[in-house]
C-alpha positions in Angstrom: 17.1 2.2 -2.8 17.7 -0.7 -5.0 16.7 -4.2 -3.8 17.3 -7.4 -5.8 15.6 -10.7 -5.3 17.8 -13.5 -6.6 15.4 -16.5 -6.9 14.0 -18.8 -9.5 10.3 -19.1 -10.5 9.8 -22.2 -8.4 11.4 -20.6 -5.3 9.2 -17.5 -5.6 6.1 -19.6 -6.3 6.7 -21.4 -3.0 6.4 -18.1 -1.2 3.4 -17.0 -3.4 1.0 -19.1 -1.4 1.8 -16.8 1.6 2.0 -13.4 -0.1 -0.2 -13.3 -3.3 -3.3 -11.2 -3.2 -6.6 -12.3 -4.8 -5.8 -9.8 -7.6 -2.5 -11.6 -8.2 -4.2 -15.0 -8.3 -6.9 -13.7 -10.7 -4.3 -12.1 -13.0 -2.3 -15.3 -13.1 -5.3 -17.5 -13.8 -6.4 -15.3 -16.7 -3.2 -16.1 -18.6 -3.6 -18.6 -21.5 -1.0 -21.2 -20.7 0.3 -22.8 -17.5 3.8 -21.3 -18.1 2.4 -17.8 -18.4 0.3 -18.4 -15.3 3.4 -19.5 -13.3 5.5 -16.5 -14.6 2.7 -14.0 -13.9 2.2 -15.3 -10.3 5.9 -15.5 -9.7 6.5 -11.9 -10.9 3.7 -10.5 -8.8 4.9 -12.5 -5.7 8.4 -11.3 -6.2 7.3 -7.7 -6.3 5.3 -8.3 -3.1 8.3 -10.0 -1.4 10.5 -7.0 -2.2 7.9 -4.4 -1.3 7.2 -6.2 2.0 10.9 -6.5 2.8 11.5 -2.8 2.0 8.7 -1.7 4.2 9.4 -4.1 7.0 6.1 -5.9 6.5 5.9 -9.6 7.5 5.6 -12.0 4.6 2.2 -13.2 5.7 0.9 -9.6 5.3 2.5 -8.9 1.9 -0.7 -9.8 0.1 -2.4 -6.8 1.8 0.1 -4.3 0.4 -1.5 -1.8 -1.9 0.4 -2.1 -5.2 -0.6 0.1 -8.1 0.4 -1.4 -11.4 -0.9 1.5 -13.6 1.6 3.5 -15.6 0.9 7.2 -16.1 2.6 7.1 -19.5 
């Protein structure tokens, strides 16, 4: 399955307040500039939005999805 989210950073950040996890917020706040913080949070929120949609999980529960960002390689 391929899912595409066509949205800008500001649009995704609007949804981030409903779907970001505490790990997402911590990762974003650890970035060195405001632009990097915005992009990090938007990217993590976009992944959560797509994962929630694909699994049929309501937006307000997307922050509870277990997302593993480790790469085996």
